[in-house]
C-alpha positions as CSV (number, residue, x, y, z in Angstrom):
1,M,0.0,0.1,0.1
2,A,1.5,3.3,-1.0
3,L,-0.4,5.3,1.7
4,T,-0.7,4.5,5.4
5,L,-2.6,7.0,7.5
6,Y,-2.1,6.9,11.2
7,G,-4.6,8.4,13.6
8,G,-6.8,7.9,16.7
9,G,-10.2,8.6,18.0
10,R,-11.3,12.3,18.0
11,S,-7.9,13.4,16.4
12,R,-6.9,15.8,13.6
13,A,-6.4,12.5,11.5
14,S,-10.0,12.8,10.6
15,M,-8.9,16.1,8.2
16,P,-6.4,13.9,5.5
17,R,-8.9,11.0,6.0
18,W,-11.8,12.8,4.9
19,Y,-9.7,14.4,2.0
20,L,-8.6,10.7,1.0
21,E,-12.1,9.5,1.2
22,E,-13.6,12.4,-0.8
23,K,-11.2,12.0,-3.5
24,G,-11.3,8.3,-3.6
25,I,-7.7,7.8,-3.0
26,A,-6.5,4.3,-1.7
27,Y,-5.0,4.0,1.6
28,D,-4.5,1.9,4.5
29,W,-6.0,3.2,7.8
30,R,-4.1,2.4,11.1
31,Q,-6.2,3.6,14.2
32,L,-3.9,3.5,17.2
33,D,-5.1,3.0,20.6
34,M,-4.4,6.3,22.3
35,E,-5.9,5.4,25.6
36,A,-3.5,2.7,26.0
37,G,-0.4,4.6,24.7
38,E,0.1,2.9,21.2
39,H,1.3,6.1,19.7
40,R,4.0,6.5,22.3
41,Q,5.5,3.2,21.4
42,K,8.9,3.1,19.4
43,A,6.8,1.6,16.4
44,F,4.9,4.9,16.1
45,T,7.7,7.5,17.7
46,A,9.9,6.3,14.6
47,I,7.2,7.6,12.3
48,N,6.4,10.9,14.1
49,P,8.8,11.6,17.1
50,F,6.7,13.7,18.9
51,A,4.0,10.9,19.1
52,K,1.0,12.8,17.7
53,V,-1.4,12.0,15.1
54,P,-1.9,12.2,12.1
55,A,1.2,10.6,10.5
56,L,1.5,9.5,7.0
57,E,3.8,6.9,5.4
58,D,4.0,7.2,1.6
59,D,6.2,4.5,0.0
60,R,6.1,6.1,-3.6
61,F,8.7,8.6,-2.0
62,T,11.9,8.4,-0.3
63,D,12.5,10.4,2.7
64,P,15.9,12.5,2.7
65,A,16.9,10.4,6.0
66,G,16.4,7.2,4.1
67,G,13.6,4.9,4.0
68,T,9.9,5.7,3.2
69,L,8.7,9.3,3.3
70,R,7.0,10.1,6.8
71,L,4.9,13.1,7.4
72,F,3.4,14.6,10.3
73,E,1.0,17.4,11.1
74,S,-2.4,17.5,9.1
75,G,-1.6,20.6,7.3
76,A,1.8,19.0,5.7
77,I,0.0,15.8,5.1
78,L,-3.0,17.4,3.0
79,L,-0.5,19.6,1.1
80,H,1.4,16.4,0.0
81,L,-1.7,14.9,-1.0
82,A,-3.2,17.7,-2.9
83,E,0.1,17.7,-4.9
84,H,0.7,14.0,-5.5
85,D,-2.8,12.7,-5.5
86,G,-5.6,15.0,-5.7
87,G,-4.1,16.8,-8.8
88,E,-4.5,20.3,-7.3
89,F,-1.5,21.6,-8.9
90,S,-1.5,20.6,-12.3
91,G,-1.4,23.0,-15.4
92,P,1.2,25.7,-16.3
93,P,3.9,26.0,-13.6
94,E,3.0,29.8,-12.8
95,Q,-0.7,28.9,-12.1
96,A,0.3,25.7,-10.1
97,A,2.7,27.5,-8.0
98,V,-0.2,30.3,-7.1
99,R,-2.7,27.6,-6.2
100,R,0.0,25.7,-4.1
101,A,0.6,29.1,-2.4
102,K,-3.3,29.8,-1.8
103,V,-3.8,26.3,-0.6
104,A,-0.7,26.5,1.9
105,Q,-2.2,29.9,3.0
106,W,-5.8,28.2,4.1
107,L,-3.9,25.1,5.6
108,L,-2.0,27.5,7.8
109,F,-5.1,29.5,8.5
110,A,-7.1,26.5,9.5
111,N,-4.3,25.1,11.8
112,A,-2.9,28.1,13.5
113,T,-5.6,30.9,13.3
114,L,-9.2,29.1,13.1
115,A,-7.9,26.3,15.4
116,V,-6.8,28.7,18.1
117,A,-9.8,30.8,17.9
118,L,-12.0,27.8,18.5
119,F,-10.1,25.6,21.0
120,V,-8.3,28.4,23.2
121,P,-11.2,30.0,25.4
122,S,-9.8,33.5,25.5
123,N,-9.6,33.4,21.8
124,R,-13.0,32.0,21.3
125,E,-14.4,35.1,23.1
126,R,-12.6,37.7,21.3
127,E,-11.4,36.4,18.1
128,F,-13.8,33.9,17.2
129,P,-16.9,36.1,16.3
130,R,-14.7,38.2,13.9
131,L,-13.5,35.2,12.1
132,M,-16.9,33.9,11.8
133,G,-18.0,37.0,10.2
134,V,-15.2,37.2,7.7
135,L,-15.5,33.4,6.9
136,D,-19.3,33.7,6.5
137,G,-18.9,36.4,3.9
138,L,-16.0,34.5,1.9
139,L,-18.3,31.5,2.0
140,A,-21.2,33.3,0.7
141,S,-20.1,32.4,-2.9
142,G,-20.7,28.7,-2.5
143,R,-17.1,28.3,-4.7
144,P,-14.5,26.4,-3.4
145,L,-11.6,28.4,-1.4
146,V,-8.9,27.7,-4.0
147,G,-9.6,27.0,-7.9
148,E,-13.0,25.1,-9.3
149,H,-13.2,22.1,-7.1
150,W,-13.1,21.0,-3.5
151,G,-9.7,20.6,-2.3
152,A,-7.2,20.5,0.5
153,A,-8.0,24.1,1.5
154,D,-11.8,23.5,1.9
155,C,-11.2,20.2,3.8
156,A,-9.2,21.8,6.6
157,V,-11.4,24.9,6.8
158,Q,-14.7,22.9,6.9
159,A,-13.4,20.0,9.3
160,Y,-12.6,23.0,11.8
161,L,-16.0,24.4,11.3
162,A,-17.8,21.1,11.7
163,Y,-16.2,20.5,15.0
164,L,-18.1,23.5,16.2
165,P,-21.4,21.5,16.8
166,V,-19.6,18.5,18.4
167,F,-17.3,20.3,20.6
168,F,-19.2,23.6,21.2
169,P,-22.6,23.0,20.8
170,Q,-23.6,25.8,23.1
171,I,-22.4,28.4,20.4
172,D,-25.1,30.0,18.7
173,L,-24.4,30.0,14.8
174,E,-27.6,31.9,13.8
175,P,-25.4,34.9,12.9
176,W,-23.3,33.1,10.2
177,P,-25.8,31.4,7.7
178,R,-23.2,30.3,5.0
179,V,-21.0,28.9,7.9
180,R,-24.1,26.7,9.1
181,A,-24.6,25.8,5.4
182,T,-21.1,24.9,5.1
183,I,-21.3,22.6,8.0
184,A,-24.4,21.0,7.1
185,S,-23.2,20.1,3.8
186,A,-19.8,18.8,5.0
187,Q,-21.5,16.5,7.6
188,A,-24.0,15.5,4.7
189,S,-21.2,14.0,2.7
190,P,-20.8,10.3,2.7
191,A,-17.0,10.7,2.6
192,Y,-17.0,12.9,5.6
193,Q,-19.5,10.4,7.5
194,R,-16.7,7.5,6.6
195,A,-13.9,9.6,7.8
196,M,-15.6,10.8,10.9
197,G,-17.2,7.5,11.8
198,S,-14.1,6.0,13.8
199,R,-13.4,9.1,15.8
């Protein structure tokens, strides 16, 4: 198997897993028993020395240190999949470079800005409403964040938005109708349901 994705229950591994499912990319799923500390065993820390999920092994590529390419961090994994499996950066080099930069921008936004606004209580009070207002406007067109088709940028942003009703059901999303519609659309996707089913 070329791609092996490692994850655990209620982890960010659901993001790259959703991407793989949505794009119909073949992969091997390895769910680690986080409560038993399987992610801290040598077999896994050889893949991610920080003992966190997700992690990806891609045996089509050789790591600079030798052996199979191993990646951690959901954003890095999504970017790799978008480039080598999702076909997101095809076409003339200049256009491909621009799309790649825009996808990287959204992946960093999702993991560094949006995640912090959601999961850090003080930021949730201050930053969250402002971000939701801006996102609601950007999502109003109903178009993908980058390019013509759903991709890695959409996956990362929509996955975090879809965490809202799961982790913060008390938050009133009424002021942001496009955010609500985006969450509903993500949750209705069979690929999303498959990826989230074993969280």
